[in-house]
Backbone as a chain_set.jsonl record, in Angstrom:
{"seq": "MALTAVTKTQPPEILAAALVAGQRVFGENRVQEAQAHWAGLRRSVPDLELRLIGPLQTNKAADAVALFDVIETLDRPKLADALAVAAHKAGRTVRVLVQVNTGNEPQKAGVLPEGADALVAHARGKGLKVEGLMCIPPADEAAGPHFALLRRIARRNGLKTLSMGMSADYGTAIRFGATHVRLGSALFGERNRPERPSMD", "coords": {"N": [[0.85, -1.187, 0.0], [0.607, 2.159, -0.905], [1.556, 5.405, 0.194], [0.312, 8.466, -0.587], [1.34, 11.645, -0.289], [-0.388, 14.544, 0.219], [0.187, 17.625, -0.981], [-0.864, 20.118, -1.588], [-1.077, 23.627, -1.308], [0.927, 23.67, 0.581], [3.907, 24.994, 2.135], [7.327, 25.502, 0.895], [9.184, 24.554, 2.84], [7.858, 22.514, 4.158], [7.551, 20.607, 2.166], [10.245, 20.05, 1.738], [10.944, 18.922, 4.207], [9.387, 16.604, 4.175], [10.567, 15.211, 2.06], [13.158, 14.807, 3.107], [12.465, 13.077, 5.136], [11.99, 10.835, 3.703], [9.746, 10.47, 2.12], [8.338, 9.945, -1.064], [6.236, 9.911, -2.862], [3.865, 12.063, -4.075], [0.884, 14.027, -4.059], [-0.895, 16.359, -5.987], [-3.249, 19.026, -6.482], [-3.551, 20.966, -8.431], [-2.308, 21.98, -11.573], [-0.671, 24.269, -12.026], [0.163, 25.033, -9.428], [1.521, 22.734, -8.713], [3.604, 22.789, -10.552], [5.027, 24.996, -9.566], [5.782, 23.961, -7.1], [7.351, 21.636, -7.696], [8.797, 21.551, -10.134], [11.459, 22.423, -10.148], [12.687, 20.48, -8.638], [12.841, 18.068, -9.849], [15.2, 17.009, -11.099], [16.971, 16.765, -8.972], [15.741, 14.971, -7.292], [15.44, 12.067, -8.255], [13.809, 9.806, -7.918], [11.318, 10.724, -7.392], [7.755, 10.712, -7.378], [5.024, 12.084, -8.898], [1.612, 12.738, -8.59], [-1.368, 13.649, -10.086], [-4.194, 14.73, -8.503], [-6.375, 16.286, -8.615], [-9.093, 17.964, -10.417], [-8.803, 18.12, -13.985], [-8.499, 20.276, -16.676], [-8.945, 20.217, -20.231], [-7.275, 21.959, -21.644], [-5.004, 22.044, -20.155], [-3.758, 19.692, -20.485], [-1.324, 19.036, -21.815], [0.604, 20.281, -20.163], [0.159, 18.839, -17.829], [0.867, 16.229, -18.616], [3.568, 16.621, -19.059], [4.562, 17.074, -16.495], [3.492, 15.324, -14.485], [3.657, 11.981, -13.146], [1.567, 10.206, -12.875], [-1.826, 10.517, -13.655], [-4.627, 10.898, -11.879], [-7.246, 11.559, -12.313], [-8.833, 11.125, -14.598], [-11.793, 11.578, -16.235], [-13.541, 11.742, -18.375], [-14.266, 11.168, -21.868], [-13.314, 13.197, -23.637], [-11.175, 14.35, -22.248], [-9.481, 12.152, -22.117], [-8.854, 11.943, -24.824], [-7.442, 14.352, -25.203], [-5.25, 13.969, -23.51], [-4.073, 11.79, -24.757], [-3.252, 12.904, -27.204], [-1.406, 14.811, -26.231], [0.427, 13.083, -25.027], [1.397, 11.695, -27.243], [2.693, 13.758, -28.643], [4.663, 14.374, -26.793], [6.071, 12.079, -26.692], [5.619, 10.167, -24.734], [4.383, 7.597, -22.53], [1.33, 7.704, -20.976], [0.318, 7.322, -17.708], [-2.678, 6.581, -16.105], [-5.48, 6.972, -13.853], [-8.909, 6.206, -13.674], [-11.307, 8.383, -12.547], [-14.032, 7.797, -10.51], [-17.268, 8.804, -9.852], [-18.653, 7.833, -7.313], [-20.759, 8.473, -5.669], [-22.592, 9.762, -7.218], [-22.622, 12.568, -7.267], [-23.525, 15.773, -8.198], [-21.887, 18.04, -8.025], [-19.344, 17.14, -8.047], [-16.344, 15.928, -9.589], [-15.726, 13.196, -11.907], [-16.495, 10.137, -13.584], [-19.723, 8.681, -13.854], [-20.715, 5.669, -12.116], [-21.966, 3.814, -13.881], [-20.894, 4.485, -16.291], [-18.239, 3.915, -16.203], [-16.916, 1.584, -17.198], [-17.012, 1.93, -19.978], [-15.487, 4.258, -20.276], [-12.981, 3.418, -19.369], [-12.404, 1.562, -21.399], [-12.359, 3.287, -23.617], [-10.182, 4.969, -23.0], [-8.092, 3.121, -22.956], [-8.164, 2.377, -25.62], [-7.177, 4.655, -26.753], [-4.539, 4.513, -26.222], [-3.655, 5.137, -23.679], [-2.248, 4.289, -20.521], [-4.087, 2.633, -18.489], [-4.213, 2.262, -15.173], [-5.789, 1.92, -12.935], [-8.419, 2.843, -10.621], [-9.962, 5.719, -9.09], [-11.58, 7.305, -6.306], [-13.706, 9.619, -4.484], [-15.549, 9.449, -1.796], [-18.917, 10.551, -0.847], [-19.068, 13.092, 1.645], [-20.926, 12.895, 3.67], [-21.745, 10.297, 3.928], [-21.36, 6.785, 4.699], [-18.183, 5.492, 3.992], [-17.44, 2.917, 3.217], [-19.279, 1.352, 1.468], [-18.907, 2.748, -0.938], [-16.2, 2.386, -1.475], [-16.269, -0.365, -1.818], [-17.826, -0.559, -4.128], [-16.11, 0.696, -5.981], [-14.032, -1.144, -5.978], [-15.298, -3.381, -7.109], [-15.832, -2.46, -9.722], [-13.229, -2.113, -10.609], [-12.226, -4.74, -10.554], [-13.746, -6.068, -12.529], [-12.762, -4.886, -14.745], [-10.164, -5.645, -14.832], [-8.272, -4.205, -13.337], [-5.77, -3.143, -11.068], [-4.967, -1.092, -9.35], [-6.143, 0.899, -6.742], [-6.975, 3.927, -5.779], [-7.984, 5.26, -3.044], [-9.431, 6.646, -0.175], [-8.803, 9.019, 2.268], [-7.602, 11.449, 4.653], [-9.639, 11.237, 6.609], [-10.819, 8.754, 6.258], [-9.056, 6.701, 5.635], [-8.393, 4.326, 6.928], [-10.647, 2.677, 6.647], [-10.599, 2.504, 3.861], [-8.25, 1.021, 3.416], [-9.009, -1.43, 4.484], [-10.801, -2.182, 2.534], [-9.218, -2.705, 0.399], [-7.531, -0.716, -0.693], [-4.858, 0.452, -2.689], [-3.472, 2.759, -2.765], [-3.432, 5.512, -0.606], [-4.509, 8.843, 0.067], [-3.162, 11.326, 1.789], [-3.401, 14.337, 3.516], [-4.083, 16.423, 5.649], [-3.795, 14.643, 7.778], [-1.116, 14.162, 7.789], [0.176, 16.67, 7.664], [-1.285, 18.46, 9.154], [-4.073, 20.765, 9.516], [-4.808, 22.875, 6.717], [-3.651, 26.251, 6.317], [-5.001, 28.143, 4.891], [-8.064, 28.781, 3.088], [-9.576, 26.498, 0.736], [-9.287, 27.163, -2.728], [-11.28, 27.837, -5.651], [-10.665, 25.713, -8.438], [-8.598, 26.742, -11.116], [-7.322, 25.571, -13.156]], "CA": [[0.0, 0.0, 0.0], [1.428, 3.359, -1.065], [1.073, 6.642, 0.795], [0.457, 9.682, -1.383], [1.294, 12.835, 0.563], [-1.069, 15.618, -0.499], [0.965, 18.814, -0.615], [-1.451, 21.369, -2.062], [-0.991, 24.806, -0.442], [1.989, 23.561, 1.579], [5.082, 25.811, 1.825], [8.505, 24.729, 0.504], [9.858, 23.888, 3.952], [7.136, 21.283, 4.458], [7.947, 19.667, 1.122], [11.63, 19.648, 1.99], [10.958, 18.027, 5.362], [8.84, 15.313, 3.748], [11.591, 14.553, 1.257], [14.209, 14.362, 4.019], [11.919, 11.934, 5.87], [11.953, 9.681, 2.82], [8.537, 10.407, 1.313], [8.645, 10.171, -2.474], [5.016, 9.964, -3.671], [3.152, 13.273, -3.695], [-0.307, 14.359, -4.831], [-1.197, 17.781, -6.137], [-4.577, 19.263, -7.047], [-3.546, 21.925, -9.528], [-1.109, 21.905, -12.4], [0.21, 25.423, -11.826], [0.771, 24.96, -8.106], [2.479, 21.631, -8.751], [4.794, 23.271, -11.262], [5.782, 25.839, -8.641], [6.33, 23.119, -6.041], [8.182, 20.491, -8.011], [9.548, 21.59, -11.394], [12.883, 22.575, -9.88], [13.205, 19.365, -7.844], [12.823, 16.836, -10.632], [16.541, 16.466, -11.33], [17.639, 16.455, -7.711], [15.043, 13.86, -6.634], [15.092, 11.252, -9.429], [12.777, 8.808, -7.636], [10.07, 11.42, -7.078], [6.566, 10.376, -8.167], [3.974, 13.091, -8.76], [0.302, 12.25, -8.998], [-2.398, 14.685, -10.139], [-5.381, 14.202, -7.837], [-7.437, 17.27, -8.759], [-9.682, 18.02, -11.753], [-7.92, 18.588, -15.054], [-9.128, 20.766, -17.889], [-8.238, 19.722, -21.409], [-6.23, 22.886, -22.09], [-3.834, 21.821, -19.315], [-3.335, 18.304, -20.657], [0.098, 18.957, -22.156], [1.375, 20.615, -18.965], [0.03, 17.726, -16.894], [1.666, 15.119, -19.137], [4.983, 16.958, -18.897], [4.977, 17.148, -15.093], [3.038, 14.262, -13.588], [3.887, 10.58, -13.486], [0.255, 9.556, -12.925], [-2.991, 11.403, -13.602], [-5.643, 10.079, -11.224], [-8.565, 12.173, -12.424], [-9.448, 10.991, -15.915], [-13.214, 11.421, -15.95], [-14.391, 11.916, -19.553], [-13.55, 10.825, -23.107], [-12.612, 14.349, -24.212], [-9.897, 14.479, -21.557], [-8.648, 11.037, -22.592], [-8.367, 12.311, -26.159], [-6.431, 15.409, -25.06], [-4.056, 13.361, -22.918], [-3.447, 10.951, -25.776], [-2.555, 13.806, -28.132], [-0.251, 15.362, -25.528], [1.395, 12.001, -24.839], [2.031, 11.425, -28.544], [3.613, 14.855, -28.933], [5.778, 14.337, -25.847], [6.743, 10.796, -26.787], [5.5, 9.522, -23.423], [3.221, 6.792, -22.18], [0.679, 8.361, -19.846], [-0.337, 6.451, -16.723], [-3.873, 7.255, -15.612], [-6.567, 6.315, -13.141], [-10.226, 6.753, -13.981], [-12.014, 8.824, -11.349], [-15.438, 7.394, -10.525], [-18.124, 9.56, -8.932], [-19.448, 6.737, -6.758], [-21.945, 8.997, -5.005], [-23.431, 10.477, -8.186], [-22.748, 13.94, -6.773], [-23.416, 16.671, -9.355], [-20.842, 19.048, -7.843], [-18.049, 16.475, -7.955], [-15.825, 15.346, -10.823], [-15.714, 11.74, -11.973], [-17.488, 9.474, -14.397], [-20.685, 7.929, -13.051], [-20.348, 4.251, -12.107], [-22.444, 3.076, -15.055], [-20.096, 4.845, -17.457], [-16.82, 3.677, -15.944], [-16.359, 0.564, -18.091], [-16.84, 2.514, -21.314], [-14.374, 5.203, -20.245], [-11.756, 2.611, -19.309], [-12.172, 1.025, -22.747], [-12.007, 4.398, -24.502], [-8.82, 5.397, -22.676], [-7.179, 2.085, -23.435], [-8.142, 2.468, -27.07], [-6.369, 5.824, -27.127], [-3.151, 4.25, -25.901], [-3.309, 5.502, -22.314], [-2.021, 3.147, -19.636], [-5.063, 2.72, -17.4], [-3.704, 1.417, -14.1], [-6.757, 1.661, -11.884], [-9.539, 3.745, -10.391], [-9.908, 6.607, -7.936], [-12.876, 7.887, -5.928], [-13.839, 10.43, -3.28], [-16.93, 9.224, -1.362], [-19.605, 11.695, -0.248], [-18.625, 13.356, 3.013], [-21.98, 12.609, 4.649], [-22.136, 8.893, 3.822], [-20.336, 5.808, 5.051], [-17.287, 5.322, 2.85], [-17.259, 1.525, 2.851], [-19.982, 0.921, 0.25], [-18.312, 3.395, -2.108], [-14.955, 1.679, -1.749], [-16.63, -1.687, -2.333], [-18.251, -0.36, -5.509], [-14.925, 0.955, -6.792], [-13.307, -2.408, -6.102], [-16.016, -4.231, -8.076], [-15.599, -1.933, -11.071], [-11.83, -2.399, -10.944], [-12.041, -6.168, -10.804], [-14.31, -6.513, -13.805], [-11.953, -4.297, -15.81], [-8.802, -6.133, -14.72], [-7.431, -3.119, -12.824], [-5.241, -3.487, -9.751], [-4.711, 0.08, -8.508], [-7.303, 1.56, -6.154], [-6.626, 5.121, -5.016], [-9.199, 5.594, -2.29], [-9.129, 6.88, 1.225], [-8.099, 10.244, 2.604], [-7.269, 11.528, 6.079], [-10.752, 10.865, 7.481], [-11.362, 7.404, 6.036], [-8.067, 5.821, 5.015], [-8.441, 3.011, 7.56], [-11.691, 1.933, 5.95], [-10.131, 2.242, 2.5], [-7.278, -0.076, 3.455], [-9.755, -2.679, 4.679], [-11.47, -2.531, 1.28], [-8.245, -3.039, -0.634], [-6.819, 0.419, -1.294], [-3.419, 0.333, -2.952], [-2.942, 4.097, -2.512], [-4.256, 6.44, 0.17], [-4.086, 10.218, -0.171], [-3.231, 11.974, 3.095], [-2.92, 15.7, 3.64], [-4.147, 16.943, 7.016], [-3.29, 13.637, 8.716], [0.347, 14.269, 7.795], [0.692, 18.031, 7.793], [-2.2, 19.315, 9.891], [-5.032, 21.506, 8.701], [-4.208, 23.952, 5.921], [-3.813, 27.579, 6.914], [-5.861, 29.021, 4.092], [-9.16, 28.019, 2.52], [-9.477, 25.979, -0.621], [-9.732, 28.07, -3.779], [-11.783, 27.143, -6.837], [-9.61, 25.364, -9.387], [-8.571, 27.522, -12.336], [-6.497, 24.863, -14.121]], "C": [[0.887, 1.238, 0.0], [0.74, 4.561, -0.424], [1.369, 7.795, -0.148], [0.283, 10.876, -0.457], [0.725, 13.993, -0.245], [-0.488, 16.95, -0.057], [0.395, 20.119, -1.151], [-1.416, 22.416, -0.944], [0.128, 24.722, 0.6], [3.206, 24.393, 1.17], [6.299, 24.936, 1.515], [9.17, 23.988, 1.649], [9.166, 22.579, 4.35], [7.487, 20.215, 3.431], [9.346, 19.142, 1.37], [11.713, 18.669, 3.151], [10.424, 16.645, 4.995], [9.854, 14.529, 2.92], [12.722, 14.015, 2.137], [13.758, 13.126, 4.798], [11.78, 10.683, 5.005], [10.7, 9.546, 1.983], [8.87, 10.739, -0.14], [7.411, 10.257, -3.373], [4.163, 11.12, -3.17], [1.966, 13.507, -4.621], [-0.557, 15.845, -4.829], [-2.538, 17.947, -6.837], [-4.572, 20.138, -8.286], [-2.215, 21.887, -10.264], [-0.161, 23.049, -12.08], [0.89, 25.392, -10.464], [1.81, 23.846, -8.06], [3.753, 22.03, -9.484], [5.669, 24.112, -10.343], [6.467, 25.01, -7.554], [7.489, 22.249, -6.507], [9.058, 20.61, -9.259], [11.05, 21.677, -11.154], [13.511, 21.414, -9.139], [13.334, 18.078, -8.638], [14.215, 16.217, -10.764], [17.221, 16.043, -10.04], [16.989, 15.305, -6.943], [14.562, 12.908, -7.733], [14.007, 10.219, -9.184], [11.459, 9.437, -7.189], [8.935, 10.935, -7.975], [5.471, 11.388, -7.867], [2.68, 12.568, -9.346], [-0.682, 13.416, -8.979], [-3.68, 14.103, -9.574], [-6.539, 15.195, -7.87], [-7.956, 17.304, -10.183], [-8.726, 18.62, -12.772], [-8.745, 19.044, -16.239], [-8.29, 20.369, -19.096], [-7.127, 20.656, -21.862], [-4.97, 22.822, -21.226], [-3.255, 20.427, -19.515], [-1.836, 18.194, -20.936], [0.972, 19.266, -20.949], [1.335, 19.459, -17.966], [0.875, 16.536, -17.328], [3.149, 15.375, -18.913], [5.456, 16.843, -17.457], [4.678, 15.893, -14.291], [3.401, 12.872, -14.107], [2.567, 9.829, -13.662], [-0.817, 10.634, -12.828], [-4.163, 10.58, -13.094], [-7.067, 10.516, -11.531], [-9.101, 12.183, -13.856], [-10.933, 10.697, -15.711], [-14.132, 11.589, -17.163], [-13.584, 11.606, -20.811], [-12.765, 11.988, -23.698], [-11.251, 14.554, -23.555], [-8.956, 13.348, -21.962], [-8.048, 11.363, -23.95], [-7.243, 13.341, -26.059], [-5.138, 14.859, -24.471], [-3.326, 12.496, -23.932], [-2.673, 11.794, -26.784], [-1.295, 14.358, -27.488], [0.833, 14.309, -25.339], [2.135, 11.697, -26.129], [3.057, 12.504, -28.877], [4.855, 14.798, -28.047], [6.58, 13.044, -25.945], [6.717, 10.022, -25.48], [4.292, 8.609, -23.372], [2.608, 7.393, -20.928], [-0.035, 7.327, -18.978], [-1.522, 7.208, -16.125], [-4.686, 6.335, -14.709], [-7.857, 6.976, -13.599], [-10.898, 7.123, -12.664], [-13.49, 8.507, -11.496], [-16.191, 8.179, -9.456], [-19.119, 8.579, -8.318], [-20.725, 7.211, -6.089], [-22.887, 9.747, -5.921], [-23.676, 11.919, -7.748], [-22.54, 14.927, -7.925], [-22.3, 17.693, -9.244], [-19.448, 18.452, -7.904], [-17.65, 15.887, -9.297], [-15.893, 13.826, -10.757], [-16.808, 11.211, -12.875], [-18.463, 8.739, -13.478], [-20.37, 6.439, -13.147], [-20.778, 3.494, -13.357], [-21.675, 3.415, -16.329], [-18.627, 4.504, -17.329], [-16.207, 2.682, -16.918], [-16.081, 1.14, -19.476], [-15.67, 3.482, -21.342], [-13.04, 4.47, -20.156], [-11.408, 2.085, -20.699], [-11.736, 2.12, -23.712], [-10.557, 4.824, -24.264], [-7.795, 4.378, -23.149], [-7.053, 2.137, -24.957], [-7.319, 3.628, -27.589], [-4.893, 5.645, -26.792], [-2.717, 4.684, -24.516], [-3.149, 4.237, -21.474], [-2.941, 3.292, -18.433], [-4.648, 1.728, -16.31], [-4.753, 1.089, -13.046], [-7.817, 2.733, -11.807], [-9.293, 4.582, -9.143], [-11.312, 7.068, -7.595], [-12.717, 8.736, -4.677], [-15.287, 10.269, -2.813], [-17.589, 10.498, -0.838], [-19.227, 11.849, 1.218], [-19.647, 12.933, 4.056], [-22.491, 11.178, 4.566], [-21.001, 7.992, 4.279], [-19.491, 5.506, 3.817], [-17.223, 3.885, 2.347], [-17.986, 1.078, 1.594], [-19.41, 1.545, -1.025], [-16.99, 2.725, -2.482], [-15.232, 0.284, -2.321], [-17.066, -1.596, -3.79], [-17.045, -0.138, -6.411], [-14.136, -0.337, -7.011], [-13.983, -3.338, -7.108], [-15.775, -3.77, -9.506], [-14.171, -2.253, -11.513], [-11.647, -3.854, -11.32], [-12.594, -6.58, -12.152], [-13.579, -5.903, -15.007], [-10.485, -4.723, -15.731], [-7.816, -5.096, -14.214], [-7.027, -3.404, -11.384], [-5.077, -2.296, -8.813], [-6.022, 0.704, -8.054], [-6.816, 2.709, -5.294], [-7.886, 5.588, -4.308], [-8.833, 5.673, -0.817], [-8.3, 8.131, 1.396], [-7.952, 10.303, 4.12], [-8.386, 11.021, 6.985], [-11.179, 9.411, 7.346], [-10.341, 6.407, 5.486], [-8.049, 4.423, 5.643], [-9.481, 2.116, 6.91], [-11.244, 1.564, 4.543], [-9.148, 1.081, 2.455], [-7.992, -1.408, 3.634], [-10.45, -3.128, 3.408], [-10.487, -2.687, 0.109], [-7.546, -1.887, -1.308], [-5.356, 0.073, -1.529], [-2.71, 1.659, -2.722], [-3.941, 4.86, -1.639], [-3.649, 7.83, 0.045], [-4.262, 11.013, 1.13], [-2.62, 13.365, 3.056], [-2.905, 16.137, 5.089], [-3.644, 15.938, 8.04], [-1.771, 13.68, 8.824], [0.823, 15.648, 8.212], [-0.159, 18.946, 8.664], [-3.133, 20.053, 8.946], [-4.338, 22.632, 7.952], [-4.559, 25.307, 6.519], [-4.724, 28.493, 6.122], [-6.907, 28.183, 3.38], [-8.874, 27.55, 1.099], [-10.012, 26.976, -1.627], [-10.341, 27.268, -4.918], [-10.657, 26.883, -7.818], [-9.738, 26.206, -10.661], [-7.742, 26.833, -13.42], [-7.306, 24.403, -15.32]], "O": [[1.808, 1.351, 0.809], [-0.48, 4.714, -0.49], [2.525, 8.07, -0.47], [-0.797, 11.091, 0.094], [1.286, 14.378, -1.272], [-0.646, 17.357, 1.094], [1.096, 21.131, -1.17], [-1.693, 22.113, 0.217], [0.259, 25.626, 1.425], [3.509, 24.491, -0.019], [6.299, 23.749, 1.84], [9.678, 22.885, 1.445], [9.817, 21.648, 4.824], [7.696, 19.053, 3.782], [9.609, 17.947, 1.232], [12.465, 17.695, 3.093], [10.95, 15.632, 5.455], [9.977, 13.314, 3.073], [13.189, 12.895, 1.933], [14.56, 12.238, 5.087], [11.486, 9.601, 5.513], [10.586, 8.6, 1.203], [9.595, 11.695, -0.415], [7.531, 10.641, -4.537], [3.781, 11.164, -2.001], [2.033, 13.223, -5.817], [-0.444, 16.509, -3.798], [-2.923, 17.128, -7.672], [-5.489, 20.062, -9.104], [-1.148, 21.778, -9.659], [1.033, 22.824, -11.883], [2.078, 25.697, -10.363], [2.86, 23.998, -7.436], [4.852, 21.65, -9.08], [6.892, 23.971, -10.334], [7.585, 25.314, -7.139], [8.496, 22.127, -5.808], [9.989, 19.82, -9.418], [11.829, 21.065, -11.884], [14.734, 21.352, -9.014], [13.887, 17.097, -8.14], [14.376, 15.014, -10.557], [17.967, 15.064, -10.022], [17.607, 14.727, -6.049], [13.388, 12.944, -8.102], [13.344, 9.79, -10.128], [10.586, 8.745, -6.664], [9.118, 10.764, -9.18], [5.043, 11.532, -6.722], [2.651, 12.028, -10.452], [-0.814, 14.098, -7.962], [-4.2, 13.112, -10.086], [-7.566, 14.975, -7.228], [-7.331, 16.734, -11.078], [-7.942, 19.514, -12.456], [-9.585, 18.302, -16.749], [-7.074, 20.204, -18.993], [-6.127, 20.193, -22.412], [-3.976, 23.479, -21.536], [-2.351, 20.025, -18.783], [-1.157, 17.348, -20.353], [1.976, 18.589, -20.727], [2.342, 19.137, -17.335], [1.529, 15.903, -16.499], [3.902, 14.45, -18.611], [6.625, 16.545, -17.214], [5.511, 15.443, -13.504], [3.446, 12.62, -15.311], [2.462, 8.928, -14.495], [-0.718, 11.551, -12.013], [-4.641, 9.677, -13.781], [-8.011, 9.892, -11.046], [-9.75, 13.142, -14.273], [-11.294, 9.695, -15.094], [-15.355, 11.581, -17.02], [-12.363, 11.762, -20.824], [-11.663, 11.789, -24.208], [-10.281, 14.895, -24.232], [-7.757, 13.572, -22.131], [-6.873, 11.093, -24.198], [-6.223, 13.227, -26.737], [-4.049, 15.246, -24.895], [-2.095, 12.472, -23.961], [-1.562, 11.434, -27.173], [-0.234, 14.377, -28.112], [2.02, 14.605, -25.474], [3.345, 11.467, -26.123], [4.157, 12.201, -29.338], [5.958, 15.128, -28.484], [7.649, 12.928, -25.346], [7.666, 9.31, -25.15], [3.305, 8.817, -24.077], [3.297, 7.571, -19.924], [-0.875, 6.564, -19.454], [-1.377, 8.351, -15.69], [-4.597, 5.109, -14.784], [-7.883, 8.175, -13.879], [-11.042, 6.285, -11.775], [-14.125, 8.894, -12.476], [-15.788, 8.206, -8.293], [-20.273, 8.499, -8.74], [-21.676, 6.441, -5.952], [-23.879, 10.312, -5.461], [-24.793, 12.428, -7.846], [-21.485, 14.917, -8.56], [-21.807, 18.172, -10.265], [-18.463, 19.185, -7.821], [-18.495, 15.407, -10.053], [-16.091, 13.246, -9.69], [-17.908, 11.761, -12.929], [-18.061, 8.23, -12.432], [-19.818, 5.989, -14.151], [-20.048, 2.63, -13.844], [-21.791, 2.712, -17.332], [-17.846, 4.77, -18.242], [-15.102, 2.901, -17.414], [-15.038, 0.869, -20.072], [-14.933, 3.529, -22.326], [-12.072, 4.867, -20.805], [-10.256, 2.155, -21.125], [-10.843, 1.907, -24.533], [-9.797, 5.016, -25.214], [-6.748, 4.744, -23.684], [-5.966, 1.961, -25.507], [-6.824, 3.6, -28.716], [-4.086, 6.536, -27.053], [-1.53, 4.613, -24.196], [-3.837, 3.241, -21.697], [-2.614, 3.989, -17.473], [-4.722, 0.514, -16.499], [-4.626, 0.091, -12.337], [-8.087, 3.439, -12.779], [-8.521, 4.204, -8.262], [-12.152, 7.21, -8.484], [-11.753, 8.606, -3.922], [-16.179, 10.898, -3.384], [-16.893, 11.427, -0.428], [-19.084, 10.863, 1.941], [-19.288, 12.643, 5.197], [-23.566, 10.879, 5.085], [-19.833, 8.38, 4.253], [-20.024, 5.29, 2.729], [-16.975, 3.661, 1.162], [-17.364, 0.473, 0.721], [-19.434, 0.916, -2.083], [-16.698, 2.524, -3.661], [-14.513, -0.185, -3.203], [-16.718, -2.456, -4.598], [-16.966, -0.722, -7.492], [-13.634, -0.586, -8.107], [-13.3, -4.013, -7.878], [-15.542, -4.586, -10.397], [-13.942, -2.622, -12.665], [-10.98, -4.163, -12.308], [-11.966, -7.371, -12.856], [-13.755, -6.347, -16.142], [-9.654, -4.216, -16.484], [-6.652, -5.099, -14.614], [-7.843, -3.853, -10.578], [-5.05, -2.476, -7.596], [-6.899, 1.0, -8.865], [-6.301, 2.491, -4.197], [-8.747, 6.233, -4.907], [-8.045, 4.882, -0.297], [-7.251, 8.299, 0.775], [-8.159, 9.296, 4.798], [-8.106, 10.43, 8.028], [-11.842, 8.884, 8.24], [-10.723, 5.378, 4.929], [-7.726, 3.446, 4.968], [-9.227, 0.94, 6.652], [-11.479, 0.446, 4.084], [-9.211, 0.248, 1.551], [-7.624, -2.403, 3.009], [-10.67, -4.324, 3.214], [-10.907, -2.787, -1.044], [-7.011, -2.057, -2.404], [-4.7, -0.522, -0.675], [-1.498, 1.693, -2.509], [-5.143, 4.853, -1.904], [-2.433, 7.98, -0.069], [-5.386, 11.331, 1.519], [-1.482, 13.552, 2.626], [-1.841, 16.217, 5.702], [-3.113, 16.338, 9.077], [-1.207, 13.276, 9.841], [1.752, 15.784, 9.008], [0.212, 20.097, 8.889], [-2.994, 19.97, 7.726], [-3.413, 23.263, 8.464], [-5.609, 25.487, 7.137], [-5.173, 29.517, 6.637], [-6.674, 27.008, 3.096], [-8.057, 28.121, 0.376], [-11.068, 27.571, -1.415], [-9.951, 26.119, -5.131], [-9.788, 27.733, -8.011], [-10.827, 26.363, -11.212], [-7.481, 27.417, -14.471], [-6.759, 23.786, -16.234]]}, "num_chains": 1, "name": "protein.A"}
């Protein structure tokens, strides 16, 4: 099981301390903030793995392909198409997870569960390396059934990676087979400033 340290809004000294402690897998929500955090560290930390865990607009696909090792938030065919074009231009194989909106929440990104199989097939057809699935359960519901649903979708598509579980529910996620958990406040404490709407 891999720990993804969520470093959005964190200052450079926190990132440096995490690296000194041996953490190498990091999650970022926004392309521009991730560029500011990590672009200068790529050469000095060769085993660094960056994972995009926030929504991605198609006009940022090329920047995301250039910076991130894994994009966890593939949620629509149009984005798969844009990532495939960017990957071809960059000469890279893009590793992705399909984000599933297990709670059918209109305000949240992610393909609906009934569309997940088709999106996985579409992404594979475009040459993307689909490694698994990601979800963020509704905050006001028990997480277990959502993790179980994600696991079922993964199994029928032959996918092994399950990125599920955050600071409040990672224990439950591990019990349901998470391969990656995404921890921010559990590692670094509560953020000092409020979340901003994504402009990426």
